[in-house]
C-alpha positions as CSV (number, residue, x, y, z in Angstrom):
1,X,114.3,35.0,106.8
2,X,113.3,35.2,110.5
3,X,109.6,35.6,110.3
4,X,109.1,36.4,114.0
5,X,111.8,39.1,113.9
6,X,110.2,40.6,110.7
7,X,106.8,40.8,112.4
8,X,108.4,42.3,115.6
9,X,110.2,45.0,113.6
10,X,106.8,45.9,112.1
11,X,105.1,46.1,115.4
12,X,103.0,43.0,114.9
13,X,102.8,40.9,118.1
14,X,100.9,37.7,118.5
15,X,98.3,37.8,121.2
16,X,96.1,34.8,122.0
17,X,96.6,33.4,118.5
18,X,95.5,36.8,117.2
19,X,97.4,39.9,116.1
20,X,97.5,43.3,117.6
21,X,96.7,45.8,114.9
22,X,98.1,49.0,116.2
23,X,96.2,52.3,115.9
24,X,92.5,52.3,115.0
25,X,91.8,48.6,115.0
26,X,88.4,48.5,116.5
27,X,87.7,45.0,115.2
28,X,85.6,42.9,117.5
29,X,84.1,40.5,114.9
30,X,85.3,37.1,113.7
31,X,88.9,36.3,113.0
32,X,90.4,35.8,109.6
33,X,93.7,34.0,109.1
34,X,96.6,35.3,107.0
35,X,97.9,32.3,105.2
36,X,101.1,32.5,103.3
37,X,101.0,31.0,99.8
38,X,104.7,30.4,100.1
39,X,104.5,27.5,102.5
40,X,100.8,27.4,103.6
41,X,101.6,28.5,107.1
42,X,99.3,30.8,109.1
43,X,101.2,34.0,109.8
44,X,98.6,35.5,112.1
45,X,95.0,36.2,112.7
46,X,93.1,39.4,112.5
47,X,89.7,40.4,113.9
48,X,87.2,41.7,111.4
49,X,85.3,45.0,111.7
50,X,81.7,44.9,112.7
51,X,79.1,47.7,111.9
52,X,79.5,49.1,115.4
53,X,83.3,49.0,115.0
54,X,83.0,50.8,111.7
55,X,80.9,53.6,113.3
56,X,83.7,54.2,115.8
57,X,86.2,54.4,113.0
58,X,84.2,56.9,111.1
59,X,83.7,59.1,114.2
60,X,87.4,59.1,114.7
61,X,88.1,59.8,111.0
62,X,85.6,62.6,110.6
63,X,86.8,64.3,113.8
64,X,90.4,64.1,112.6
65,X,89.5,65.7,109.3
66,X,88.3,68.9,111.0
67,X,91.8,69.3,112.4
68,X,93.9,68.0,109.5
69,X,92.3,70.1,106.8
70,X,93.4,73.3,108.7
71,X,97.1,72.3,108.5
72,X,98.8,74.2,105.7
73,X,99.6,71.8,102.8
74,X,103.4,72.1,103.2
75,X,103.0,71.0,106.9
76,X,100.9,68.1,105.8
77,X,103.7,67.3,103.4
78,X,106.1,67.2,106.3
79,X,104.2,64.4,107.9
80,X,104.3,62.5,104.6
81,X,108.0,63.1,104.5
82,X,108.4,61.6,107.9
83,X,106.3,58.6,106.9
84,X,108.6,58.1,103.9
85,X,111.6,58.1,106.1
86,X,110.1,55.5,108.4
87,X,109.5,53.4,105.3
88,X,113.2,53.7,104.4
89,X,114.1,52.4,107.8
90,X,111.7,49.5,107.6
91,X,112.0,48.7,103.9
92,X,113.6,45.3,104.4
93,X,111.1,43.8,106.9
94,X,108.1,45.3,105.1
95,X,109.3,44.0,101.7
96,X,109.8,40.6,103.3
97,X,106.2,40.7,104.7
98,X,104.8,41.6,101.3
99,X,106.7,38.8,99.7
100,X,105.8,36.2,102.4
101,X,102.1,37.2,102.8
102,X,101.3,37.8,99.1
103,X,103.8,35.5,97.3
104,X,105.7,37.9,95.0
105,X,109.4,37.7,94.8
106,X,111.5,39.5,97.4
107,X,112.9,41.8,94.8
108,X,109.3,42.8,93.9
109,X,108.3,43.1,97.5
110,X,111.2,45.5,98.2
111,X,110.3,47.3,94.9
112,X,106.8,47.7,96.1
113,X,108.0,49.4,99.3
114,X,110.2,51.6,97.2
115,X,107.1,52.7,95.3
116,X,105.7,53.8,98.6
117,X,108.8,55.8,99.4
118,X,108.7,57.3,95.9
119,X,105.1,58.5,96.1
120,X,105.9,60.0,99.5
121,X,108.7,62.0,97.9
122,X,106.4,63.0,95.1
123,X,103.6,64.1,97.5
124,X,106.0,66.1,99.6
125,X,106.9,68.3,96.6
126,X,103.3,68.4,95.5
127,X,102.3,69.8,98.8
128,X,103.7,73.1,97.7
129,X,102.1,73.0,94.3
130,X,98.3,72.5,94.8
131,X,97.6,75.2,92.4
132,X,94.4,76.7,90.8
133,X,94.0,79.1,87.9
134,X,93.2,82.8,87.7
135,X,90.8,83.8,84.9
136,X,89.9,87.2,83.5
137,X,86.3,88.2,84.3
138,X,84.0,89.8,81.7
139,X,82.9,92.2,84.4
140,X,85.1,95.2,85.1
141,X,86.6,95.3,88.6
142,X,86.2,91.6,89.1
143,X,88.7,88.8,89.6
144,X,88.0,85.1,89.1
145,X,90.1,82.2,90.2
146,X,89.7,78.6,91.2
147,X,91.0,76.7,94.2
148,X,90.9,73.2,95.5
149,X,89.7,72.1,98.9
150,X,90.0,68.8,100.8
151,X,87.1,66.3,100.2
152,X,87.0,64.8,103.7
153,X,87.2,61.0,104.4
154,X,88.6,59.0,101.5
155,X,87.8,55.3,101.4
156,X,90.4,53.0,100.0
157,X,89.8,49.4,98.9
158,X,92.9,47.6,97.8
159,X,93.7,44.3,96.2
160,X,96.0,41.5,97.4
161,X,98.5,41.8,94.5
162,X,99.9,45.1,95.6
163,X,99.1,45.0,99.3
164,X,100.9,48.2,100.3
165,X,101.9,50.3,97.3
166,X,98.4,51.1,96.0
167,X,97.3,52.2,99.4
168,X,100.3,54.5,99.5
169,X,99.6,55.9,96.1
170,X,96.2,57.0,97.3
171,X,96.9,57.9,100.9
172,X,100.0,60.0,100.4
173,X,98.2,62.2,97.9
174,X,95.0,62.3,100.0
175,X,97.0,63.4,103.0
176,X,98.7,66.3,101.4
177,X,95.4,67.3,99.9
178,X,94.0,67.6,103.5
179,X,91.9,64.4,103.5
180,X,92.0,61.5,106.0
181,X,91.8,57.9,104.9
182,X,89.9,54.7,105.9
183,X,91.5,51.6,104.3
184,X,90.1,48.2,103.7
185,X,92.9,46.0,102.6
186,X,92.4,42.6,100.9
187,X,91.4,40.0,103.4
188,X,94.1,37.8,101.7
189,X,96.9,40.0,102.9
190,X,95.7,41.8,106.1
191,X,99.0,41.9,107.9
192,X,100.5,44.2,105.4
193,X,97.9,46.8,106.2
194,X,98.5,46.4,109.9
195,X,102.2,46.9,109.4
196,X,101.6,50.1,107.4
197,X,99.2,51.3,110.0
198,X,101.7,50.7,112.7
199,X,104.3,52.7,110.8
200,X,102.1,55.7,110.2
201,X,100.8,55.5,113.8
202,X,104.3,56.1,115.1
203,X,104.5,59.3,113.0
204,X,101.1,60.5,114.1
205,X,102.0,60.0,117.7
206,X,105.3,61.7,117.4
207,X,103.6,64.7,115.9
208,X,100.7,64.8,118.3
209,X,98.2,64.5,115.5
210,X,94.7,63.0,115.7
211,X,94.8,59.3,115.2
212,X,91.9,59.3,112.7
213,X,94.3,60.6,110.1
214,X,94.8,57.0,109.1
215,X,92.3,54.2,109.9
216,X,92.0,50.5,108.8
217,X,89.1,48.2,108.7
218,X,89.3,44.4,108.2
219,X,87.1,41.9,106.5
220,X,85.6,40.8,103.2
221,X,83.4,42.6,100.7
222,X,80.7,43.1,103.3
223,X,83.0,45.4,105.3
224,X,83.8,47.2,102.0
225,X,80.1,47.8,101.6
226,X,80.1,49.8,104.8
227,X,82.2,52.4,103.0
228,X,80.6,52.3,99.5
229,X,77.2,53.0,100.9
230,X,78.3,55.7,103.4
231,X,77.4,59.2,102.4
232,X,80.1,60.5,104.8
233,X,82.8,59.2,102.4
234,X,82.8,61.4,99.3
235,X,85.4,59.4,97.4
236,X,85.9,55.6,97.2
237,X,89.2,54.5,95.5
238,X,88.8,50.8,94.6
239,X,91.3,48.5,93.1
240,X,90.3,45.0,91.9
241,X,88.4,43.1,89.3
242,X,86.0,44.6,86.7
243,X,83.2,42.7,88.3
244,X,83.9,44.3,91.7
245,X,84.4,47.7,90.2
246,X,81.0,47.7,88.5
247,X,79.3,47.0,91.9
248,X,81.3,49.7,93.6
249,X,80.6,52.2,90.8
250,X,76.9,51.6,90.8
251,X,76.7,51.8,94.6
252,X,78.7,55.0,95.0
253,X,77.0,56.7,92.0
254,X,73.6,55.8,93.6
255,X,74.5,58.2,96.4
256,X,76.2,60.7,94.0
257,X,79.6,60.0,95.4
258,X,82.8,59.9,93.5
259,X,84.7,56.7,92.6
260,X,88.3,56.2,91.4
261,X,88.5,52.7,89.9
262,X,91.5,50.7,88.9
263,X,90.2,47.5,87.5
264,X,91.1,44.6,85.3
265,X,93.6,44.6,82.5
266,X,94.0,42.4,79.4
267,X,97.3,43.8,78.3
268,X,99.1,43.1,75.0
269,X,102.5,43.6,73.4
270,X,102.5,44.1,69.6
271,X,105.6,42.7,67.9
272,X,106.2,44.2,64.5
273,X,108.6,43.1,61.8
274,X,111.0,45.8,63.0
275,X,111.1,44.7,66.6
276,X,114.3,43.9,68.5
277,X,113.8,40.2,69.4
278,X,116.0,40.3,72.5
279,X,114.1,43.2,74.0
280,X,110.8,41.6,73.0
281,X,111.6,38.4,74.8
282,X,112.7,40.2,78.0
283,X,109.6,42.4,78.0
284,X,107.1,39.6,77.3
285,X,108.5,37.1,79.7
286,X,108.8,39.4,82.6
287,X,105.4,40.9,81.9
288,X,103.8,37.5,81.7
289,X,105.4,35.7,84.7
290,X,106.4,38.5,87.1
291,X,104.3,38.3,90.3
292,X,103.1,35.0,88.8
293,X,101.0,36.9,86.4
294,X,99.0,38.6,89.2
295,X,99.6,42.2,88.2
296,X,96.9,44.3,86.6
297,X,99.5,45.2,84.1
298,X,100.7,41.7,83.4
299,X,101.2,40.8,79.8
300,X,98.3,38.5,78.7
301,X,98.6,38.6,74.9
302,X,101.5,38.7,72.5
303,X,100.4,39.9,69.1
304,X,103.1,38.9,66.6
305,X,103.4,39.7,62.9
306,X,103.2,36.6,60.8
307,X,106.6,37.2,59.1
308,X,108.4,36.7,62.4
309,X,105.8,34.7,64.4
310,X,107.8,31.5,64.5
311,X,111.0,33.3,65.4
312,X,109.4,35.1,68.3
313,X,107.5,32.1,69.4
314,X,110.6,29.9,69.6
315,X,112.5,32.5,71.5
316,X,109.8,33.0,74.1
317,X,109.2,29.3,74.5
318,X,113.0,28.8,75.0
319,X,113.1,31.5,77.6
320,X,110.3,29.8,79.6
321,X,112.5,26.8,79.8
322,X,114.9,28.8,82.0
323,X,112.4,29.9,84.6
324,X,112.9,28.8,88.1
325,X,109.8,28.4,90.2
326,X,109.9,28.3,94.0
327,X,110.1,30.2,97.3
328,X,109.9,33.9,96.3
329,X,112.1,34.8,99.2
330,X,114.9,33.0,97.4
331,X,116.3,35.6,95.0
332,X,117.4,32.8,92.6
333,X,113.8,32.0,91.7
334,X,111.9,33.9,89.0
335,X,108.3,32.9,89.8
336,X,106.5,32.4,93.2
337,X,103.1,31.1,94.0
338,X,99.6,32.2,93.2
339,X,97.8,33.8,96.1
340,X,95.6,30.8,97.0
341,X,94.1,27.6,95.7
342,X,91.1,29.4,94.3
343,X,93.5,31.3,92.0
344,X,95.0,27.9,91.0
345,X,91.5,26.7,90.0
346,X,91.0,29.7,87.8
347,X,94.4,29.1,86.2
348,X,93.5,25.4,85.5
349,X,90.1,26.4,84.1
350,X,91.7,28.9,81.7
351,X,94.1,26.3,80.3
352,X,91.3,23.8,79.8
353,X,89.1,26.5,78.2
354,X,91.6,27.7,75.7
355,X,92.1,24.1,74.4
356,X,88.3,23.6,74.2
357,X,88.0,26.7,72.1
358,X,90.6,25.5,69.6
359,X,93.9,26.8,71.1
360,X,97.1,24.9,71.3
361,X,99.3,24.6,74.4
362,X,103.0,25.4,73.6
363,X,104.3,25.4,77.1
364,X,102.5,23.0,79.4
365,X,101.1,24.4,82.6
366,X,100.2,22.4,85.8
367,X,100.3,22.5,89.5
368,X,103.6,21.7,91.2
369,X,103.8,19.2,94.0
370,X,106.4,17.9,96.4
371,X,109.0,19.5,98.6
372,X,108.8,23.3,98.6
373,X,105.4,23.3,97.0
374,X,103.3,22.1,99.9
375,X,101.0,25.1,99.9
376,X,99.5,23.9,96.6
377,X,99.7,27.4,95.1
378,X,102.7,26.9,92.8
379,X,101.9,26.6,89.1
380,X,104.0,26.4,85.9
381,X,103.8,29.5,83.6
382,X,102.1,28.4,80.4
383,X,101.9,29.6,76.8
384,X,99.1,28.9,74.4
385,X,98.4,29.8,70.8
386,X,95.0,31.3,70.6
387,X,92.7,33.7,68.8
388,X,91.6,37.0,70.1
389,X,87.9,36.0,69.7
390,X,88.2,33.2,72.2
391,X,86.0,33.9,75.2
392,X,88.8,33.0,77.6
393,X,91.2,35.4,75.8
394,X,88.6,38.2,76.2
395,X,88.7,37.8,79.9
396,X,91.5,38.5,82.4
397,X,92.9,35.4,84.2
398,X,95.1,36.4,87.1
399,X,97.7,33.8,86.5
400,X,100.9,33.3,84.4
401,X,99.2,32.4,81.1
402,X,100.4,34.0,77.9
403,X,98.4,33.9,74.7
404,X,100.2,34.1,71.4
405,X,98.2,35.8,68.6
406,X,99.2,36.2,65.0
407,X,98.5,39.2,62.8
408,X,99.1,39.9,59.1
409,X,99.4,43.1,57.1
410,X,99.9,46.5,58.6
411,X,100.1,47.9,62.1
412,X,96.4,48.8,61.8
413,X,95.5,45.2,61.9
414,X,97.5,44.6,65.0
415,X,95.8,47.6,66.6
416,X,92.4,46.2,66.0
417,X,93.4,43.0,67.8
418,X,94.9,44.8,70.7
419,X,91.9,47.1,71.2
420,X,89.4,44.3,70.6
421,X,88.9,43.5,74.3
422,X,86.8,45.1,77.0
423,X,89.8,46.2,79.1
424,X,92.1,49.1,78.5
425,X,94.8,49.4,81.0
426,X,98.3,48.9,79.6
427,X,99.7,48.2,76.2
428,X,103.1,48.1,74.4
429,X,104.6,47.9,70.9
430,X,108.0,46.5,70.0
431,X,109.3,48.3,66.9
432,X,112.2,50.3,65.6
433,X,109.9,51.8,62.9
434,X,109.1,55.4,63.8
435,X,105.8,55.5,61.8
436,X,104.5,52.4,63.6
437,X,105.5,53.8,67.0
438,X,103.8,57.1,66.4
439,X,100.7,55.4,65.0
440,X,100.5,53.3,68.1
441,X,100.6,56.4,70.3
442,X,98.1,58.4,68.2
443,X,94.4,58.8,68.5
444,X,94.0,55.9,66.1
445,X,96.3,53.7,68.1
446,X,96.2,52.2,71.6
447,X,92.9,52.8,73.5
448,X,94.6,52.1,76.8
449,X,95.5,54.4,79.6
450,X,99.2,53.3,79.4
451,X,100.9,52.9,76.0
452,X,104.6,52.0,75.9
453,X,107.2,51.8,73.0
454,X,110.0,49.2,73.4
455,X,109.2,48.4,77.0
456,X,106.7,45.9,78.3
457,X,103.3,46.4,79.8
458,X,104.1,46.0,83.5
459,X,105.8,48.5,85.7
460,X,105.0,52.2,86.0
461,X,106.8,55.2,87.2
462,X,105.4,57.3,90.1
463,X,105.5,60.5,88.1
464,X,103.0,59.4,85.5
465,X,99.3,59.0,86.1
466,X,98.4,55.4,86.4
467,X,95.1,53.9,85.2
468,X,93.1,52.8,82.2
469,X,90.0,53.1,80.1
470,X,86.9,51.1,79.3
471,X,86.4,48.2,81.7
472,X,89.5,49.2,83.6
473,X,87.4,52.0,85.1
474,X,88.9,55.2,83.9
475,X,90.6,56.2,87.2
476,X,94.0,57.8,87.6
477,X,96.3,57.4,90.6
478,X,99.9,58.4,91.5
479,X,101.6,61.1,89.4
480,X,100.8,64.0,87.0
481,X,97.6,65.8,88.2
482,X,96.0,62.7,89.8
483,X,95.9,64.7,93.0
484,X,92.8,66.6,91.8
485,X,90.5,63.7,92.3
486,X,91.1,63.9,96.1
487,X,89.9,67.5,96.2
488,X,86.9,69.5,95.4
489,X,87.2,72.4,92.9
490,X,85.7,75.8,93.7
491,X,85.4,78.8,91.4
492,X,85.6,82.2,93.1
493,X,84.7,85.7,91.9
494,X,85.7,88.8,93.8
495,X,84.1,92.2,93.1
496,X,86.5,94.9,94.3
497,X,84.3,97.9,93.0
498,X,81.4,99.8,94.6
499,X,79.0,98.6,92.0
500,X,77.4,95.3,91.2
501,X,77.4,94.7,87.4
502,X,75.7,91.5,86.3
503,X,77.1,88.9,83.9
504,X,76.4,89.3,80.2
505,X,75.4,92.9,80.8
506,X,72.0,92.0,82.3
507,X,70.2,95.0,83.9
508,X,68.3,94.5,87.2
509,X,67.7,97.9,88.7
510,X,65.9,98.3,91.9
């Protein structure tokens, strides 16, 4: 991969050891470095956003909203369509940047860009379907209906693990709803946001639209607080840890704003006696080691019935022996690096902790050293036998660690284990038993926002609403009717008579 060519194709040019950020970069603060976990190299540097810079961004965004909201929704959809076409043209270099800056495999980087394209296609169709309902009034000669209006400026806070797709999930829907967006990407992958901004900037310019339609701000959590405390931003969509989400939720609620939260997951696959072993192994291994275990939907727990525990354990352990760890841009490798050395420390802590609590390591972990691993971010995917009550199992560790848990008796017992954690994002069951599958999907079954049968916990289609319950935050993004969160609902009543009857037959004669 030619890194300089890739950056050039995405409109990122090195200037005085810094990086030009395209449209709406008003950053005049300190610089932050984008360091690739692949090889430890500094890709570029980005200036952070000061309070004064932020105010300029908000002035630009709020002014743009007044124009953008007046565009008919299908015309807003046309802009999103053009953005999707630009993404198709630049899929390869943007996918390469995602892989190189974040560390996920090239296949996954390209797949993430494809998700952006898919949500654009979804949003274009949706731009002609922003429907309300018509209701019968109890008063003669009256008509009632509801409609949806744009909210205004939508603030988006995204995490490093999906540095472009999650923004697109939010912004494509927000745009067709008539909103404008201010995006604070993770400071661990800032160049991805700059590349996306450059792409949409070209569309905005070609269509003579106000530049505040899409804005970016750069920096750490302090910059994010500019948005969470800002009454001019009615909706904050935040993706990250449960700890971060609780802070965002309390802050935004304190000003009676709305928040859309996509937080931690502690996802499990239940393996019943009627499971297909081959499918189970594929689903569990990919779910646990894909993106080096840094997906919110990564498989953390494998809950196996005692009657087939040893068989499944042996098969999964054997599969781990075939994993290739290395440069994620090399498509022969299965597992790339963690995002940084802080993530490595958390990984090491979790492996130490599970043993201290009484667990048993089945596949040894460890940090890889030597040629190709100079960044210090490459670790071995590990497997440990554990108990669901262990403190470390109750928490999400953003790393490739899989805990094997045993259950006995019926599916109800497995369900208690799966639901017995604070998070509620994704879940799965491997079974060919119809009763077990239906129970898993019933009101007595999985308490997660996503529940799958005979597929793993990771991976989601654009058409379905994405999100989870409990400490995962309760938000929904992407498909179905997730668009409604980006709009405000209004109930309208029209009296087309010459009289004014009151509701419930109340008399008020003057």
